[in-house]
HTML snippet that shows the backbone in 3Dmol.js (N, CA, C, O; Angstrom):
<script src="https://3Dmol.org/build/3Dmol-min.js"></script>
<div id="view" style="width:600px;height:400px;position:relative"></div>
<script>
const pdb = `
ATOM      1  N   MET A   1     300.204 229.070  25.652  1.00  0.00           N
ATOM      2  CA  MET A   1     299.014 228.716  26.410  1.00  0.00           C
ATOM      3  C   MET A   1     299.211 229.137  27.869  1.00  0.00           C
ATOM      4  O   MET A   1     300.320 229.096  28.402  1.00  0.00           O
ATOM      5  N   LYS A   2     298.126 229.532  28.483  1.00  0.00           N
ATOM      6  CA  LYS A   2     298.141 229.951  29.877  1.00  0.00           C
ATOM      7  C   LYS A   2     297.365 228.952  30.722  1.00  0.00           C
ATOM      8  O   LYS A   2     296.334 228.430  30.299  1.00  0.00           O
ATOM      9  N   TYR A   3     297.869 228.697  31.905  1.00  0.00           N
ATOM     10  CA  TYR A   3     297.105 227.939  32.889  1.00  0.00           C
ATOM     11  C   TYR A   3     296.136 228.912  33.553  1.00  0.00           C
ATOM     12  O   TYR A   3     296.514 230.030  33.904  1.00  0.00           O
ATOM     13  N   VAL A   4     294.900 228.487  33.722  1.00  0.00           N
ATOM     14  CA  VAL A   4     293.911 229.334  34.381  1.00  0.00           C
ATOM     15  C   VAL A   4     293.188 228.511  35.442  1.00  0.00           C
ATOM     16  O   VAL A   4     292.601 227.470  35.148  1.00  0.00           O
ATOM     17  N   PHE A   5     293.244 228.995  36.678  1.00  0.00           N
ATOM     18  CA  PHE A   5     292.500 228.404  37.784  1.00  0.00           C
ATOM     19  C   PHE A   5     291.114 229.029  37.743  1.00  0.00           C
ATOM     20  O   PHE A   5     290.965 230.244  37.873  1.00  0.00           O
ATOM     21  N   MET A   6     290.098 228.183  37.560  1.00  0.00           N
ATOM     22  CA  MET A   6     288.716 228.664  37.495  1.00  0.00           C
ATOM     23  C   MET A   6     287.995 228.290  38.781  1.00  0.00           C
ATOM     24  O   MET A   6     288.021 227.137  39.212  1.00  0.00           O
ATOM     25  N   SER A   7     287.361 229.268  39.380  1.00  0.00           N
ATOM     26  CA  SER A   7     286.597 229.073  40.604  1.00  0.00           C
ATOM     27  C   SER A   7     285.136 229.372  40.297  1.00  0.00           C
ATOM     28  O   SER A   7     284.816 230.393  39.688  1.00  0.00           O
ATOM     29  N   PHE A   8     284.246 228.467  40.726  1.00  0.00           N
ATOM     30  CA  PHE A   8     282.831 228.602  40.423  1.00  0.00           C
ATOM     31  C   PHE A   8     282.037 228.808  41.706  1.00  0.00           C
ATOM     32  O   PHE A   8     282.279 228.137  42.709  1.00  0.00           O
ATOM     33  N   ALA A   9     281.093 229.734  41.671  1.00  0.00           N
ATOM     34  CA  ALA A   9     280.253 230.008  42.836  1.00  0.00           C
ATOM     35  C   ALA A   9     278.785 229.873  42.458  1.00  0.00           C
ATOM     36  O   ALA A   9     278.392 230.143  41.323  1.00  0.00           O
ATOM     37  N   SER A  10     277.992 229.457  43.419  1.00  0.00           N
ATOM     38  CA  SER A  10     276.550 229.352  43.230  1.00  0.00           C
ATOM     39  C   SER A  10     275.946 230.744  43.143  1.00  0.00           C
ATOM     40  O   SER A  10     276.273 231.620  43.944  1.00  0.00           O
ATOM     41  N   HIS A  11     275.071 230.948  42.175  1.00  0.00           N
ATOM     42  CA  HIS A  11     274.411 232.258  42.095  1.00  0.00           C
ATOM     43  C   HIS A  11     273.324 232.377  43.155  1.00  0.00           C
ATOM     44  O   HIS A  11     272.795 233.467  43.377  1.00  0.00           O
ATOM     45  N   HIS A  12     272.983 231.269  43.812  1.00  0.00           N
ATOM     46  CA  HIS A  12     271.988 231.300  44.884  1.00  0.00           C
ATOM     47  C   HIS A  12     272.608 231.717  46.213  1.00  0.00           C
ATOM     48  O   HIS A  12     272.047 232.536  46.942  1.00  0.00           O
ATOM     49  N   THR A  13     273.770 231.143  46.521  1.00  0.00           N
ATOM     50  CA  THR A  13     274.385 231.382  47.832  1.00  0.00           C
ATOM     51  C   THR A  13     275.656 232.215  47.767  1.00  0.00           C
ATOM     52  O   THR A  13     276.072 232.787  48.775  1.00  0.00           O
ATOM     53  N   GLY A  14     276.275 232.291  46.601  1.00  0.00           N
ATOM     54  CA  GLY A  14     277.545 232.991  46.463  1.00  0.00           C
ATOM     55  C   GLY A  14     278.731 232.165  46.944  1.00  0.00           C
ATOM     56  O   GLY A  14     279.873 232.613  46.845  1.00  0.00           O
ATOM     57  N   LYS A  15     278.477 230.965  47.464  1.00  0.00           N
ATOM     58  CA  LYS A  15     279.547 230.114  47.976  1.00  0.00           C
ATOM     59  C   LYS A  15     280.190 229.309  46.854  1.00  0.00           C
ATOM     60  O   LYS A  15     279.555 228.968  45.856  1.00  0.00           O
ATOM     61  N   ASN A  16     281.460 229.021  47.053  1.00  0.00           N
ATOM     62  CA  ASN A  16     282.206 228.224  46.090  1.00  0.00           C
ATOM     63  C   ASN A  16     281.591 226.835  45.967  1.00  0.00           C
ATOM     64  O   ASN A  16     281.261 226.196  46.965  1.00  0.00           O
ATOM     65  N   ILE A  17     281.441 226.379  44.719  1.00  0.00           N
ATOM     66  CA  ILE A  17     280.912 225.034  44.483  1.00  0.00           C
ATOM     67  C   ILE A  17     281.916 224.140  43.769  1.00  0.00           C
ATOM     68  O   ILE A  17     281.644 222.961  43.544  1.00  0.00           O
ATOM     69  N   GLY A  18     283.072 224.686  43.413  1.00  0.00           N
ATOM     70  CA  GLY A  18     284.091 223.876  42.782  1.00  0.00           C
ATOM     71  C   GLY A  18     285.091 224.694  42.001  1.00  0.00           C
ATOM     72  O   GLY A  18     284.998 225.919  41.923  1.00  0.00           O
ATOM     73  N   CYS A  19     286.057 223.988  41.421  1.00  0.00           N
ATOM     74  CA  CYS A  19     287.095 224.667  40.651  1.00  0.00           C
ATOM     75  C   CYS A  19     287.708 223.690  39.650  1.00  0.00           C
ATOM     76  O   CYS A  19     287.426 222.492  39.666  1.00  0.00           O
ATOM     77  N   CYS A  20     288.546 224.231  38.789  1.00  0.00           N
ATOM     78  CA  CYS A  20     289.321 223.427  37.854  1.00  0.00           C
ATOM     79  C   CYS A  20     290.490 224.270  37.366  1.00  0.00           C
ATOM     80  O   CYS A  20     290.533 225.480  37.591  1.00  0.00           O
ATOM     81  N   VAL A  21     291.434 223.622  36.698  1.00  0.00           N
ATOM     82  CA  VAL A  21     292.521 224.320  36.020  1.00  0.00           C
ATOM     83  C   VAL A  21     292.471 223.905  34.566  1.00  0.00           C
ATOM     84  O   VAL A  21     292.423 222.718  34.244  1.00  0.00           O
ATOM     85  N   ILE A  22     292.484 224.895  33.692  1.00  0.00           N
ATOM     86  CA  ILE A  22     292.447 224.643  32.249  1.00  0.00           C
ATOM     87  C   ILE A  22     293.608 225.379  31.587  1.00  0.00           C
ATOM     88  O   ILE A  22     294.323 226.137  32.242  1.00  0.00           O
ATOM     89  N   GLN A  23     293.791 225.155  30.300  1.00  0.00           N
ATOM     90  CA  GLN A  23     294.758 225.904  29.509  1.00  0.00           C
ATOM     91  C   GLN A  23     294.029 226.588  28.361  1.00  0.00           C
ATOM     92  O   GLN A  23     293.252 225.963  27.639  1.00  0.00           O
ATOM     93  N   VAL A  24     294.290 227.869  28.205  1.00  0.00           N
ATOM     94  CA  VAL A  24     293.716 228.649  27.112  1.00  0.00           C
ATOM     95  C   VAL A  24     294.763 229.628  26.595  1.00  0.00           C
ATOM     96  O   VAL A  24     295.720 229.957  27.296  1.00  0.00           O
ATOM     97  N   ASP A  25     294.572 230.089  25.362  1.00  0.00           N
ATOM     98  CA  ASP A  25     295.450 231.112  24.799  1.00  0.00           C
ATOM     99  C   ASP A  25     295.125 232.485  25.360  1.00  0.00           C
ATOM    100  O   ASP A  25     296.005 233.332  25.513  1.00  0.00           O
ATOM    101  N   ASN A  26     293.847 232.695  25.663  1.00  0.00           N
ATOM    102  CA  ASN A  26     293.377 234.008  26.081  1.00  0.00           C
ATOM    103  C   ASN A  26     292.429 233.832  27.264  1.00  0.00           C
ATOM    104  O   ASN A  26     291.499 233.029  27.197  1.00  0.00           O
ATOM    105  N   LEU A  27     292.656 234.569  28.336  1.00  0.00           N
ATOM    106  CA  LEU A  27     291.818 234.468  29.530  1.00  0.00           C
ATOM    107  C   LEU A  27     290.345 234.686  29.208  1.00  0.00           C
ATOM    108  O   LEU A  27     289.477 234.115  29.869  1.00  0.00           O
ATOM    109  N   ASN A  28     290.055 235.501  28.207  1.00  0.00           N
ATOM    110  CA  ASN A  28     288.669 235.783  27.829  1.00  0.00           C
ATOM    111  C   ASN A  28     287.938 234.538  27.309  1.00  0.00           C
ATOM    112  O   ASN A  28     286.710 234.528  27.234  1.00  0.00           O
ATOM    113  N   ASN A  29     288.678 233.507  26.955  1.00  0.00           N
ATOM    114  CA  ASN A  29     288.074 232.274  26.438  1.00  0.00           C
ATOM    115  C   ASN A  29     287.890 231.203  27.513  1.00  0.00           C
ATOM    116  O   ASN A  29     287.447 230.095  27.210  1.00  0.00           O
ATOM    117  N   ALA A  30     288.221 231.519  28.752  1.00  0.00           N
ATOM    118  CA  ALA A  30     288.230 230.505  29.816  1.00  0.00           C
ATOM    119  C   ALA A  30     286.841 229.939  30.095  1.00  0.00           C
ATOM    120  O   ALA A  30     286.696 228.723  30.216  1.00  0.00           O
ATOM    121  N   ASN A  31     285.818 230.783  30.201  1.00  0.00           N
ATOM    122  CA  ASN A  31     284.465 230.269  30.468  1.00  0.00           C
ATOM    123  C   ASN A  31     283.996 229.342  29.361  1.00  0.00           C
ATOM    124  O   ASN A  31     283.433 228.282  29.633  1.00  0.00           O
ATOM    125  N   GLU A  32     284.221 229.729  28.131  1.00  0.00           N
ATOM    126  CA  GLU A  32     283.796 228.909  26.999  1.00  0.00           C
ATOM    127  C   GLU A  32     284.527 227.565  26.994  1.00  0.00           C
ATOM    128  O   GLU A  32     283.928 226.529  26.704  1.00  0.00           O
ATOM    129  N   LYS A  33     285.816 227.586  27.313  1.00  0.00           N
ATOM    130  CA  LYS A  33     286.596 226.346  27.366  1.00  0.00           C
ATOM    131  C   LYS A  33     286.033 225.409  28.439  1.00  0.00           C
ATOM    132  O   LYS A  33     285.926 224.202  28.222  1.00  0.00           O
ATOM    133  N   CYS A  34     285.678 225.969  29.591  1.00  0.00           N
ATOM    134  CA  CYS A  34     285.091 225.146  30.660  1.00  0.00           C
ATOM    135  C   CYS A  34     283.779 224.521  30.209  1.00  0.00           C
ATOM    136  O   CYS A  34     283.505 223.359  30.509  1.00  0.00           O
ATOM    137  N   LYS A  35     282.975 225.287  29.494  1.00  0.00           N
ATOM    138  CA  LYS A  35     281.708 224.749  28.979  1.00  0.00           C
ATOM    139  C   LYS A  35     281.965 223.630  27.980  1.00  0.00           C
ATOM    140  O   LYS A  35     281.305 222.592  28.026  1.00  0.00           O
ATOM    141  N   GLU A  36     282.918 223.834  27.079  1.00  0.00           N
ATOM    142  CA  GLU A  36     283.254 222.823  26.076  1.00  0.00           C
ATOM    143  C   GLU A  36     283.702 221.518  26.727  1.00  0.00           C
ATOM    144  O   GLU A  36     283.376 220.434  26.242  1.00  0.00           O
ATOM    145  N   LEU A  37     284.447 221.623  27.820  1.00  0.00           N
ATOM    146  CA  LEU A  37     284.981 220.446  28.504  1.00  0.00           C
ATOM    147  C   LEU A  37     284.001 219.847  29.512  1.00  0.00           C
ATOM    148  O   LEU A  37     284.299 218.829  30.137  1.00  0.00           O
ATOM    149  N   GLY A  38     282.839 220.471  29.670  1.00  0.00           N
ATOM    150  CA  GLY A  38     281.848 219.985  30.622  1.00  0.00           C
ATOM    151  C   GLY A  38     282.254 220.217  32.068  1.00  0.00           C
ATOM    152  O   GLY A  38     281.845 219.471  32.958  1.00  0.00           O
ATOM    153  N   LEU A  39     283.053 221.243  32.305  1.00  0.00           N
ATOM    154  CA  LEU A  39     283.570 221.512  33.643  1.00  0.00           C
ATOM    155  C   LEU A  39     282.793 222.588  34.392  1.00  0.00           C
ATOM    156  O   LEU A  39     283.044 222.812  35.576  1.00  0.00           O
ATOM    157  N   MET A  40     281.863 223.254  33.730  1.00  0.00           N
ATOM    158  CA  MET A  40     281.128 224.323  34.395  1.00  0.00           C
ATOM    159  C   MET A  40     279.852 223.757  35.003  1.00  0.00           C
ATOM    160  O   MET A  40     279.003 223.222  34.291  1.00  0.00           O
ATOM    161  N   PRO A  41     279.719 223.876  36.319  1.00  0.00           N
ATOM    162  CA  PRO A  41     278.514 223.356  36.978  1.00  0.00           C
ATOM    163  C   PRO A  41     277.249 224.021  36.434  1.00  0.00           C
ATOM    164  O   PRO A  41     277.260 225.205  36.099  1.00  0.00           O
ATOM    165  N   ASN A  42     276.168 223.259  36.348  1.00  0.00           N
ATOM    166  CA  ASN A  42     274.913 223.779  35.804  1.00  0.00           C
ATOM    167  C   ASN A  42     274.396 224.983  36.568  1.00  0.00           C
ATOM    168  O   ASN A  42     273.880 225.923  35.965  1.00  0.00           O
ATOM    169  N   GLU A  43     274.529 224.968  37.905  1.00  0.00           N
ATOM    170  CA  GLU A  43     273.985 226.060  38.701  1.00  0.00           C
ATOM    171  C   GLU A  43     274.889 227.288  38.727  1.00  0.00           C
ATOM    172  O   GLU A  43     274.574 228.281  39.382  1.00  0.00           O
ATOM    173  N   CYS A  44     276.007 227.219  38.018  1.00  0.00           N
ATOM    174  CA  CYS A  44     276.989 228.294  38.104  1.00  0.00           C
ATOM    175  C   CYS A  44     276.824 229.315  36.991  1.00  0.00           C
ATOM    176  O   CYS A  44     276.770 228.962  35.813  1.00  0.00           O
ATOM    177  N   ASN A  45     276.747 230.548  37.363  1.00  0.00           N
ATOM    178  CA  ASN A  45     276.924 231.618  36.393  1.00  0.00           C
ATOM    179  C   ASN A  45     277.894 232.643  36.951  1.00  0.00           C
ATOM    180  O   ASN A  45     278.036 233.741  36.413  1.00  0.00           O
ATOM    181  N   ASN A  46     278.564 232.270  38.042  1.00  0.00           N
ATOM    182  CA  ASN A  46     279.574 233.119  38.674  1.00  0.00           C
ATOM    183  C   ASN A  46     280.908 232.391  38.625  1.00  0.00           C
ATOM    184  O   ASN A  46     281.200 231.551  39.477  1.00  0.00           O
ATOM    185  N   ALA A  47     281.707 232.716  37.630  1.00  0.00           N
ATOM    186  CA  ALA A  47     283.012 232.072  37.481  1.00  0.00           C
ATOM    187  C   ALA A  47     284.092 233.147  37.470  1.00  0.00           C
ATOM    188  O   ALA A  47     283.914 234.228  36.909  1.00  0.00           O
ATOM    189  N   ARG A  48     285.206 232.825  38.097  1.00  0.00           N
ATOM    190  CA  ARG A  48     286.365 233.716  38.085  1.00  0.00           C
ATOM    191  C   ARG A  48     287.572 232.930  37.640  1.00  0.00           C
ATOM    192  O   ARG A  48     287.753 231.771  38.013  1.00  0.00           O
ATOM    193  N   GLY A  49     288.391 233.570  36.844  1.00  0.00           N
ATOM    194  CA  GLY A  49     289.609 232.939  36.362  1.00  0.00           C
ATOM    195  C   GLY A  49     290.842 233.671  36.855  1.00  0.00           C
ATOM    196  O   GLY A  49     290.881 234.901  36.886  1.00  0.00           O
ATOM    197  N   TYR A  50     291.842 232.904  37.237  1.00  0.00           N
ATOM    198  CA  TYR A  50     293.104 233.444  37.723  1.00  0.00           C
ATOM    199  C   TYR A  50     294.238 232.793  36.947  1.00  0.00           C
ATOM    200  O   TYR A  50     294.388 231.572  36.981  1.00  0.00           O
ATOM    201  N   VAL A  51     295.034 233.588  36.251  1.00  0.00           N
ATOM    202  CA  VAL A  51     296.139 233.064  35.462  1.00  0.00           C
ATOM    203  C   VAL A  51     297.230 232.555  36.406  1.00  0.00           C
ATOM    204  O   VAL A  51     297.592 233.223  37.375  1.00  0.00           O
ATOM    205  N   LEU A  52     297.747 231.364  36.107  1.00  0.00           N
ATOM    206  CA  LEU A  52     298.823 230.758  36.874  1.00  0.00           C
ATOM    207  C   LEU A  52     300.047 230.586  35.987  1.00  0.00           C
ATOM    208  O   LEU A  52     299.920 230.244  34.811  1.00  0.00           O
ATOM    209  N   ASN A  53     301.231 230.819  36.542  1.00  0.00           N
ATOM    210  CA  ASN A  53     302.434 230.466  35.799  1.00  0.00           C
ATOM    211  C   ASN A  53     302.729 228.981  36.051  1.00  0.00           C
ATOM    212  O   ASN A  53     302.016 228.332  36.817  1.00  0.00           O
ATOM    213  N   GLU A  54     303.747 228.455  35.429  1.00  0.00           N
ATOM    214  CA  GLU A  54     304.071 227.026  35.540  1.00  0.00           C
ATOM    215  C   GLU A  54     304.295 226.609  36.995  1.00  0.00           C
ATOM    216  O   GLU A  54     303.801 225.566  37.424  1.00  0.00           O
ATOM    217  N   GLN A  55     305.024 227.406  37.739  1.00  0.00           N
ATOM    218  CA  GLN A  55     305.303 227.083  39.140  1.00  0.00           C
ATOM    219  C   GLN A  55     304.014 227.070  39.965  1.00  0.00           C
ATOM    220  O   GLN A  55     303.797 226.159  40.764  1.00  0.00           O
ATOM    221  N   GLN A  56     303.171 228.068  39.775  1.00  0.00           N
ATOM    222  CA  GLN A  56     301.910 228.132  40.510  1.00  0.00           C
ATOM    223  C   GLN A  56     301.014 226.942  40.165  1.00  0.00           C
ATOM    224  O   GLN A  56     300.370 226.372  41.046  1.00  0.00           O
ATOM    225  N   PHE A  57     300.972 226.571  38.891  1.00  0.00           N
ATOM    226  CA  PHE A  57     300.184 225.412  38.484  1.00  0.00           C
ATOM    227  C   PHE A  57     300.679 224.162  39.206  1.00  0.00           C
ATOM    228  O   PHE A  57     299.881 223.401  39.753  1.00  0.00           O
ATOM    229  N   ASN A  58     301.989 223.952  39.208  1.00  0.00           N
ATOM    230  CA  ASN A  58     302.555 222.772  39.860  1.00  0.00           C
ATOM    231  C   ASN A  58     302.271 222.770  41.359  1.00  0.00           C
ATOM    232  O   ASN A  58     302.054 221.708  41.942  1.00  0.00           O
ATOM    233  N   GLN A  59     302.270 223.929  41.984  1.00  0.00           N
ATOM    234  CA  GLN A  59     301.996 224.028  43.421  1.00  0.00           C
ATOM    235  C   GLN A  59     300.550 223.664  43.756  1.00  0.00           C
ATOM    236  O   GLN A  59     300.270 223.218  44.868  1.00  0.00           O
ATOM    237  N   GLN A  60     299.636 223.848  42.815  1.00  0.00           N
ATOM    238  CA  GLN A  60     298.229 223.533  43.069  1.00  0.00           C
ATOM    239  C   GLN A  60     298.018 222.042  43.277  1.00  0.00           C
ATOM    240  O   GLN A  60     297.117 221.643  44.015  1.00  0.00           O
ATOM    241  N   GLY A  61     298.836 221.214  42.636  1.00  0.00           N
ATOM    242  CA  GLY A  61     298.682 219.764  42.756  1.00  0.00           C
ATOM    243  C   GLY A  61     297.400 219.258  42.116  1.00  0.00           C
ATOM    244  O   GLY A  61     296.848 218.245  42.547  1.00  0.00           O
ATOM    245  N   MET A  62     296.928 219.947  41.102  1.00  0.00           N
ATOM    246  CA  MET A  62     295.671 219.600  40.446  1.00  0.00           C
ATOM    247  C   MET A  62     295.931 219.117  39.027  1.00  0.00           C
ATOM    248  O   MET A  62     296.906 219.516  38.391  1.00  0.00           O
ATOM    249  N   GLU A  63     295.052 218.259  38.544  1.00  0.00           N
ATOM    250  CA  GLU A  63     295.109 217.803  37.156  1.00  0.00           C
ATOM    251  C   GLU A  63     294.428 218.829  36.262  1.00  0.00           C
ATOM    252  O   GLU A  63     293.474 219.492  36.669  1.00  0.00           O
ATOM    253  N   LEU A  64     294.930 218.951  35.044  1.00  0.00           N
ATOM    254  CA  LEU A  64     294.271 219.801  34.055  1.00  0.00           C
ATOM    255  C   LEU A  64     292.917 219.215  33.683  1.00  0.00           C
ATOM    256  O   LEU A  64     292.747 217.997  33.637  1.00  0.00           O
ATOM    257  N   ASN A  65     291.969 220.085  33.421  1.00  0.00           N
ATOM    258  CA  ASN A  65     290.661 219.702  32.865  1.00  0.00           C
ATOM    259  C   ASN A  65     289.885 218.738  33.740  1.00  0.00           C
ATOM    260  O   ASN A  65     289.156 217.885  33.233  1.00  0.00           O
ATOM    261  N   LYS A  66     290.036 218.867  35.050  1.00  0.00           N
ATOM    262  CA  LYS A  66     289.293 218.031  35.993  1.00  0.00           C
ATOM    263  C   LYS A  66     288.547 218.950  36.951  1.00  0.00           C
ATOM    264  O   LYS A  66     289.124 219.888  37.502  1.00  0.00           O
ATOM    265  N   PHE A  67     287.257 218.674  37.146  1.00  0.00           N
ATOM    266  CA  PHE A  67     286.462 219.464  38.082  1.00  0.00           C
ATOM    267  C   PHE A  67     286.665 218.923  39.495  1.00  0.00           C
ATOM    268  O   PHE A  67     286.601 217.716  39.728  1.00  0.00           O
ATOM    269  N   TYR A  68     286.909 219.826  40.420  1.00  0.00           N
ATOM    270  CA  TYR A  68     287.066 219.487  41.832  1.00  0.00           C
ATOM    271  C   TYR A  68     285.900 220.087  42.606  1.00  0.00           C
ATOM    272  O   TYR A  68     285.619 221.280  42.491  1.00  0.00           O
ATOM    273  N   THR A  69     285.229 219.263  43.389  1.00  0.00           N
ATOM    274  CA  THR A  69     284.097 219.740  44.182  1.00  0.00           C
ATOM    275  C   THR A  69     284.596 220.557  45.371  1.00  0.00           C
ATOM    276  O   THR A  69     285.791 220.577  45.670  1.00  0.00           O
ATOM    277  N   ARG A  70     283.679 221.217  46.032  1.00  0.00           N
ATOM    278  CA  ARG A  70     283.994 221.985  47.235  1.00  0.00           C
ATOM    279  C   ARG A  70     284.658 221.089  48.284  1.00  0.00           C
ATOM    280  O   ARG A  70     285.625 221.498  48.925  1.00  0.00           O
ATOM    281  N   GLN A  71     284.145 219.875  48.458  1.00  0.00           N
ATOM    282  CA  GLN A  71     284.725 218.947  49.442  1.00  0.00           C
ATOM    283  C   GLN A  71     286.145 218.554  49.051  1.00  0.00           C
ATOM    284  O   GLN A  71     287.037 218.512  49.898  1.00  0.00           O
ATOM    285  N   GLN A  72     286.352 218.266  47.773  1.00  0.00           N
ATOM    286  CA  GLN A  72     287.698 217.907  47.318  1.00  0.00           C
ATOM    287  C   GLN A  72     288.666 219.068  47.530  1.00  0.00           C
ATOM    288  O   GLN A  72     289.818 218.857  47.910  1.00  0.00           O
ATOM    289  N   MET A  73     288.204 220.283  47.287  1.00  0.00           N
ATOM    290  CA  MET A  73     289.054 221.457  47.506  1.00  0.00           C
ATOM    291  C   MET A  73     289.421 221.570  48.982  1.00  0.00           C
ATOM    292  O   MET A  73     290.574 221.831  49.324  1.00  0.00           O
ATOM    293  N   SER A  74     288.448 221.374  49.839  1.00  0.00           N
ATOM    294  CA  SER A  74     288.694 221.431  51.281  1.00  0.00           C
ATOM    295  C   SER A  74     289.706 220.352  51.682  1.00  0.00           C
ATOM    296  O   SER A  74     290.622 220.614  52.462  1.00  0.00           O
ATOM    297  N   ASP A  75     289.538 219.150  51.150  1.00  0.00           N
ATOM    298  CA  ASP A  75     290.445 218.049  51.454  1.00  0.00           C
ATOM    299  C   ASP A  75     291.875 218.347  51.000  1.00  0.00           C
ATOM    300  O   ASP A  75     292.830 217.838  51.588  1.00  0.00           O
ATOM    301  N   MET A  76     292.027 219.172  49.952  1.00  0.00           N
ATOM    302  CA  MET A  76     293.356 219.541  49.444  1.00  0.00           C
ATOM    303  C   MET A  76     293.931 220.746  50.182  1.00  0.00           C
ATOM    304  O   MET A  76     295.046 221.175  49.882  1.00  0.00           O
ATOM    305  N   GLY A  77     293.193 221.298  51.139  1.00  0.00           N
ATOM    306  CA  GLY A  77     293.716 222.389  51.950  1.00  0.00           C
ATOM    307  C   GLY A  77     293.307 223.784  51.535  1.00  0.00           C
ATOM    308  O   GLY A  77     293.806 224.759  52.096  1.00  0.00           O
ATOM    309  N   PHE A  78     292.415 223.908  50.570  1.00  0.00           N
ATOM    310  CA  PHE A  78     291.929 225.235  50.182  1.00  0.00           C
ATOM    311  C   PHE A  78     291.086 225.812  51.312  1.00  0.00           C
ATOM    312  O   PHE A  78     290.291 225.104  51.930  1.00  0.00           O
ATOM    313  N   GLN A  79     291.265 227.086  51.571  1.00  0.00           N
ATOM    314  CA  GLN A  79     290.454 227.798  52.561  1.00  0.00           C
ATOM    315  C   GLN A  79     289.197 228.307  51.857  1.00  0.00           C
ATOM    316  O   GLN A  79     289.275 229.160  50.972  1.00  0.00           O
ATOM    317  N   LEU A  80     288.053 227.784  52.250  1.00  0.00           N
ATOM    318  CA  LEU A  80     286.781 228.141  51.613  1.00  0.00           C
ATOM    319  C   LEU A  80     285.944 228.952  52.569  1.00  0.00           C
ATOM    320  O   LEU A  80     285.826 228.621  53.748  1.00  0.00           O
ATOM    321  N   GLY A  81     285.358 230.025  52.051  1.00  0.00           N
ATOM    322  CA  GLY A  81     284.518 230.884  52.870  1.00  0.00           C
ATOM    323  C   GLY A  81     283.079 230.444  52.894  1.00  0.00           C
ATOM    324  O   GLY A  81     282.251 231.078  53.548  1.00  0.00           O
TER     325      GLY A  81
END
`;
const viewer = $3Dmol.createViewer("view");
viewer.addModel(pdb, "pdb");
viewer.setStyle({}, {cartoon: {color: "spectrum"}});
viewer.zoomTo();
viewer.render();
</script>
């Protein structure tokens, strides 16, 4: 299984609206997994996935299968454009 950091952007503004970390066997299944878990925001059709190794996952300090809002990401130190 691979850890995948998913970043979601608004199709209206292009700005980040949240993120999550999930586990999938294949990166191509990441969007579907997010939908199954209810982690994909309704207004989102712009999602990007980034594969993380174990060390990178641990450095994120995030829980698996939990959606983090833009504010929560900012509070955790993510640089948002």
